[in-house]
C-alpha positions in Angstrom: 7.8 7.0 -13.4 5.4 3.9 -14.4 4.5 0.5 -12.5 5.2 -2.3 -15.1 4.3 -5.1 -13.0 4.5 -6.6 -9.4 6.9 -9.9 -9.5 8.1 -12.5 -7.0 5.1 -12.3 -4.6 5.5 -14.4 -1.6 3.0 -14.9 1.1 4.4 -14.5 4.6 3.0 -16.5 7.6 0.7 -14.3 9.7 -1.1 -15.5 12.9 -4.2 -13.4 12.3 -6.7 -14.4 9.6 -8.1 -11.0 9.0 -4.5 -10.0 7.6 -2.4 -11.2 4.8 1.1 -10.3 4.6 3.2 -10.4 1.3 6.7 -9.8 0.0 7.5 -8.8 -3.9 9.6 -6.6 -6.1 7.9 -3.8 -8.3 9.1 -3.0 -11.4 8.9 0.6 -12.5 9.7 2.3 -15.9 11.2 6.0 -16.1 11.9 8.0 -19.3 14.7 9.6 -17.5 16.1 6.4 -15.1 14.9 3.3 -17.2 13.8 0.1 -15.5 14.2 0.0 -11.8 13.2 -2.9 -9.6 12.2 -2.1 -6.0 11.7 -4.5 -3.0 8.4 -3.9 -1.3 6.2 -5.3 1.4 2.6 -5.1 1.7 -0.6 -6.3 3.6 -4.1 -6.5 3.2 -6.2 -6.2 6.4 -9.7 -6.7 6.5 -11.8 -4.4 8.6 -14.9 -5.7 10.6 -17.1 -5.0 7.7 -15.1 -7.0 5.4 -13.8 -4.1 3.6 -9.9 -4.5 2.4 -7.3 -1.9 3.7 -3.7 -2.2 1.7 -0.6 -0.7 3.1 2.4 -0.6 1.2 6.0 -0.4 2.3 8.8 0.3 -0.2 12.3 -0.7 0.8 14.1 1.5 -1.4 13.2 5.1 -2.6 12.7 5.2 -6.5 15.6 7.0 -8.3 13.0 9.4 -9.6 12.0 10.3 -5.9 8.1 9.9 -6.6 7.4 7.6 -3.5 3.8 9.0 -3.2 3.0 8.0 -6.9 4.7 5.0 -6.6 2.7 4.0 -3.6 -0.5 4.9 -5.0 0.2 2.9 -8.3 1.2 -0.1 -6.3 -2.0 0.0 -4.0 -4.1 0.3 -7.2 -2.3 -2.7 -8.8 -2.5 -4.7 -5.5 -6.2 -4.3 -5.3 -6.6 -5.5 -8.9 -4.5 -8.6 -8.1 -6.8 -9.2 -4.9 -10.1 -9.0 -6.9 -8.9 -11.2 -9.7 -8.2 -13.7 -7.3 -4.2 -13.8 -7.9 -3.7 -13.2 -3.9 -5.2 -15.5 -1.8 
């Protein structure tokens, strides 16, 4: 299973300045199951030293059952989006 994109990223209001919360749709492609869209939520929390910590929650399990691989790919993609300035 391969992560194609993360779409419809929306920031949710959060009272803490060091924590940003988002909702989105993750699009995966699998040889066996084809294209699959999964609703997700994630947050980026900054430690006191300024390091970002990314947490991802899948709201549905992938049909392929590869939850850990999906979360790992999402964290890497979200980190890249943050570094590119896409996520405020």
